[in-house]
C-alpha positions in Angstrom: 5.2 102.3 114.8 3.4 100.7 111.8 1.6 104.0 111.1 5.0 105.8 111.4 6.7 103.6 108.9 3.7 103.9 106.4 3.9 107.7 106.8 7.6 107.7 106.3 7.2 105.6 103.2 4.6 107.9 101.8 6.6 110.9 102.4 9.7 109.2 100.7 7.6 108.0 97.7 5.9 111.3 97.3 9.2 112.9 97.3 10.4 110.8 94.6 7.3 111.3 92.4 7.6 115.0 92.8 11.3 114.8 91.9 10.7 113.1 88.6 10.1 115.2 85.6 6.3 116.0 85.8 5.0 115.4 82.3 1.5 117.1 82.3 -1.5 115.8 80.4 -2.2 119.0 78.5 -2.5 119.9 74.8 0.3 122.0 73.4 -2.0 125.0 73.4 -3.0 124.3 77.1 0.8 124.0 77.9 1.5 127.4 76.5 -1.2 129.0 78.3 0.0 127.5 81.6 3.6 128.5 80.9 2.5 132.2 80.4 0.5 132.1 83.5 3.2 130.5 85.5 6.1 132.6 84.0 7.7 129.4 82.5 8.6 127.9 79.2 7.3 124.7 77.6 9.7 121.6 77.5 8.6 119.1 75.1 10.2 115.6 74.8 9.5 114.7 71.2 9.4 110.9 70.8 8.3 108.0 68.6 7.2 104.6 69.9 10.0 102.9 67.8 12.9 105.1 68.9 15.1 103.1 71.3 17.0 106.2 72.7 13.7 107.9 73.4 12.7 104.9 75.6 16.2 105.1 77.3 15.7 108.9 78.1 12.1 108.2 79.4 13.1 105.4 81.6 16.6 106.2 82.6 17.3 110.0 82.7 14.1 112.0 82.7 12.8 110.3 85.9 16.1 111.2 87.8 15.6 113.6 90.7 18.1 116.3 89.4 16.5 116.4 86.1 13.0 116.6 87.6 13.9 119.3 90.1 15.4 121.5 87.4 12.7 121.0 84.6 9.6 121.2 87.0 10.9 124.6 88.3 11.3 126.2 84.9 9.1 124.4 82.5 5.8 123.1 81.7 6.8 119.7 80.6 5.2 117.5 77.8 5.8 114.2 76.2 4.4 114.0 72.8 4.4 111.2 70.3 5.3 112.8 67.0 3.4 110.3 64.9 0.1 110.7 66.8 -2.5 113.2 67.7 -1.0 116.7 67.3 2.5 115.5 67.1 2.7 115.4 63.2 1.7 119.1 63.2 4.1 120.1 65.8 6.9 118.1 64.0 6.2 120.2 60.9 6.0 123.5 62.8 9.3 123.0 64.7 11.0 120.8 62.0 11.4 117.8 64.1 12.6 114.7 62.3 15.2 113.1 64.5 14.5 111.4 67.6 14.6 112.2 70.6 14.4 115.8 70.2 13.8 118.2 73.0 12.3 121.5 72.4 12.4 124.7 74.7 9.6 126.8 73.5 8.7 130.3 74.8 5.2 131.0 76.2 4.3 132.9 72.9 5.0 129.5 70.9 8.4 130.7 69.4 11.2 128.3 69.6 13.8 129.2 72.3 16.1 126.3 71.3 16.3 122.6 70.9 18.5 119.6 71.8 18.7 116.6 69.4 19.8 113.3 70.6 20.0 111.2 73.8 22.3 112.0 76.8 23.3 109.2 79.3 23.7 111.3 82.4 21.1 113.3 84.4 23.8 116.0 85.3 24.9 116.2 81.6 21.3 116.5 80.4 20.6 119.3 83.0 23.7 121.1 82.0 22.8 121.1 78.4 19.2 122.4 78.9 20.7 125.1 81.1 23.0 126.0 78.2 20.2 126.2 75.7 18.0 128.2 78.1 20.9 130.7 78.4 21.2 130.0 82.2 24.6 128.2 82.5 27.4 130.5 83.7 30.8 129.7 82.2 33.0 130.8 85.0 34.0 127.2 86.0 34.5 126.4 82.3 36.5 129.5 81.7 39.0 128.4 84.4 39.3 124.8 83.2 39.9 126.2 79.6 42.4 128.7 80.9 44.1 125.7 82.7 44.7 123.8 79.5 41.8 121.2 79.3 41.2 120.6 75.8 39.1 117.3 75.6 36.7 117.4 72.6 33.6 116.7 74.9 34.9 119.7 77.1 35.2 122.1 74.1 31.7 121.1 72.9 30.1 121.7 76.1 32.1 125.0 76.6 31.2 126.1 73.2 27.6 125.6 73.8 27.8 127.5 77.0 29.5 130.4 75.3 27.0 130.4 72.4 24.2 130.5 74.9 25.8 133.4 76.9 26.6 135.3 73.7 30.3 135.5 74.3 31.4 135.8 70.5 35.0 136.4 71.1 35.7 133.5 73.4 33.4 131.1 71.3 35.4 131.9 68.2 38.6 130.9 69.9 37.1 127.8 71.2 35.5 126.9 67.8 38.9 127.5 66.2 40.4 124.7 68.4 37.6 122.4 68.2 37.0 122.2 64.4 40.4 120.7 63.5 39.8 118.0 65.8 36.6 116.7 64.0 37.2 114.7 60.9 35.1 115.1 57.7 32.4 112.6 58.8 32.1 113.8 62.4 31.4 117.3 61.4 28.0 116.3 60.0 26.9 114.4 63.1 23.9 115.8 65.0 26.0 116.4 68.1 27.8 119.3 66.3 24.7 120.6 64.6 24.5 123.4 67.1 27.7 124.8 65.5 26.0 125.3 62.1 22.6 126.2 63.4 24.0 129.1 65.5 24.5 132.6 63.6 27.1 133.4 66.1 29.2 130.3 65.4 28.4 130.2 61.6 28.0 133.7 60.6 27.4 134.9 57.0 30.2 134.2 54.6 32.1 132.0 57.1 34.2 128.8 56.5 31.6 126.9 58.4 28.7 128.2 56.3 30.6 127.4 53.1 31.2 123.8 54.6 27.5 123.4 55.4 26.3 124.6 51.9 29.0 122.2 50.2 27.9 119.2 52.2 24.1 119.5 52.4 23.4 115.9 51.7 25.9 114.6 54.4 24.1 117.0 57.0 20.7 115.8 55.9 21.7 112.3 56.7 23.5 113.0 59.9 21.1 115.6 61.4 17.7 115.3 59.5 16.3 116.8 56.3 13.9 119.4 57.8 16.1 120.9 60.2 19.1 121.2 57.7 16.7 122.4 54.9 15.5 125.2 57.2 18.8 126.4 58.0 20.1 126.2 54.4 16.9 128.0 53.2 17.6 130.9 55.6 21.1 131.2 54.6 20.2 131.5 50.8 17.2 133.7 51.6 19.5 136.2 53.5 22.0 136.2 50.6 19.5 136.9 47.9 17.5 139.4 49.9 20.7 141.3 50.7 21.5 141.6 47.0 17.9 142.7 46.1 17.6 145.3 48.9 21.1 146.6 48.1 22.9 145.6 51.3 25.5 143.5 49.2 26.3 145.9 46.3 29.5 144.0 45.5 27.7 140.9 44.5 28.0 140.1 40.8 25.8 138.4 38.2 28.0 135.4 38.6 27.4 135.3 42.4 23.6 135.2 41.8 24.2 132.5 39.1 26.1 130.5 41.7 23.3 130.7 44.0 20.9 129.6 41.3 23.1 126.5 40.5 23.2 125.8 44.2 19.4 125.8 44.5 19.2 123.4 41.6 21.7 120.9 43.0 20.5 120.8 46.5 16.8 120.6 45.7 15.2 122.6 48.5 11.5 121.9 49.1 9.1 124.9 48.9 11.7 127.1 47.3 9.7 129.0 44.9 10.4 132.3 46.8 14.1 132.0 46.4 13.9 131.0 42.7 11.8 134.3 42.3 14.5 136.2 44.2 17.2 134.7 41.8 15.1 135.9 38.8 14.9 139.4 40.2 18.5 139.5 41.2 19.7 138.3 37.8 17.7 141.1 36.2 19.2 143.8 38.4 22.6 142.8 38.0 22.4 142.2 34.3 20.5 145.5 33.9 18.0 143.5 32.0 14.7 145.5 32.7 12.5 143.0 31.0 13.7 140.0 33.4 13.4 142.4 36.4 9.9 143.5 35.4 8.6 139.8 35.0 10.2 139.0 38.4 8.8 142.2 40.2 5.2 141.8 38.9 5.2 138.2 39.7 6.8 138.3 43.2 5.7 141.4 45.1 1.7 140.9 44.8 2.4 137.7 47.0 4.6 139.2 49.8 3.6 140.4 53.1 4.0 144.1 53.8 7.2 143.6 55.9 9.1 142.2 52.8 7.5 144.6 50.6 8.9 147.4 52.9 12.5 146.5 52.5 12.8 144.7 49.2 10.6 146.6 46.9 12.1 149.9 46.4 15.7 149.2 45.5 15.3 147.0 42.4 13.1 149.7 40.8 15.6 152.5 41.4 18.6 150.1 40.5 17.3 150.0 37.0 16.6 153.6 36.5 16.8 154.6 32.8 16.2 150.9 31.8 12.5 150.9 32.1 10.3 151.5 29.1 7.2 153.8 29.3 4.9 150.9 29.4 6.8 149.2 32.2 6.9 152.5 34.4 3.1 152.8 33.9 2.5 149.1 35.1 4.9 149.6 37.9 3.1 152.7 39.0 -0.2 150.8 39.0 1.4 147.8 40.9 2.7 150.1 43.5 -0.6 151.8 44.1 -2.1 148.4 44.3 0.4 147.5 47.1 -0.3 150.9 48.9 -4.0 150.1 49.0 -3.2 146.8 50.4 -0.7 147.4 53.2 -1.8 148.3 56.7 1.1 150.5 57.8 0.2 154.2 57.3 3.9 155.1 56.8 4.4 152.2 54.2 1.0 153.1 52.5 2.1 156.8 52.2 5.7 155.9 51.0 4.4 153.5 48.3 1.8 156.2 47.1 4.6 158.9 46.9 6.8 156.4 45.1 4.1 155.6 42.5 3.3 159.3 41.9 6.6 161.1 42.2 9.4 158.7 41.8 8.6 156.0 39.1 7.5 158.5 36.4 11.3 159.6 36.6 12.9 156.2 36.6 
């Protein structure tokens, strides 16, 4: 009888251990390799020793059976102190500066998604991770919404599920009902950052995008500087590149100057590339060949060939008739240097043709 009881206890305790989230003692690189071999993703609990909500999650939520059963089946799980070992490097790489943050990382190291902040229920945490992983179906939520449920917490969860599922039309309907319920302060809380981080929920030129850009400091305080800076940088980069490459032909010189003023006011770190794009865009819109020439010769020798491929040609063509003979000669030389540097055969040949046949006629 005693042996039976001991065996029973071992089985029960073994099941409890198995059910808990299995945080493995691996380096991040080893975890990626294991995830690739096992056909999984990597789940990273990013914590610090001084973070109270991190400890609560580690002690009360992550050990729960429903959490462990879900995470262990789909992820190689890690707990990483962001202030020790490889933590600081990973914090920089994935822009983690708010705790706890939970990362869902593909086996190739690219970020699938993230969740910021503590969740006080195992079921809620699993539901949120499912949404972030793109697994959670919205059928039940669809019926609850159709039945008139409009609690803010439900709308947030439903919106996250729709975003993960890529259901743009319904997401925009729910978003239109959610936003008026949030006061000015609440909009900048980390709980709602997923709205502004999602290109589907905050597309180019949208009201949400304008709100983010006009409240950058508030979002930095509520969400974290690195995360917000990365998103704002991406928005301004897209705007400027669209002007330079000719996708936004309706943009005016005043529009470019407005972006320049915004850059000055929000003080983005490492914004040299954006500053140089501004100079080039101003030269193009003002039809100022001298300003554009200075920007082109400074900017393009430093760019990778992907950006050269879609940014280089339009600025030169846009100022046809404005270049001096000396500038055309220098641009032809620069174009040949770029041709010799790139590895793509098509781009190499295109640049060479541009230097020999197009630039002389500009």
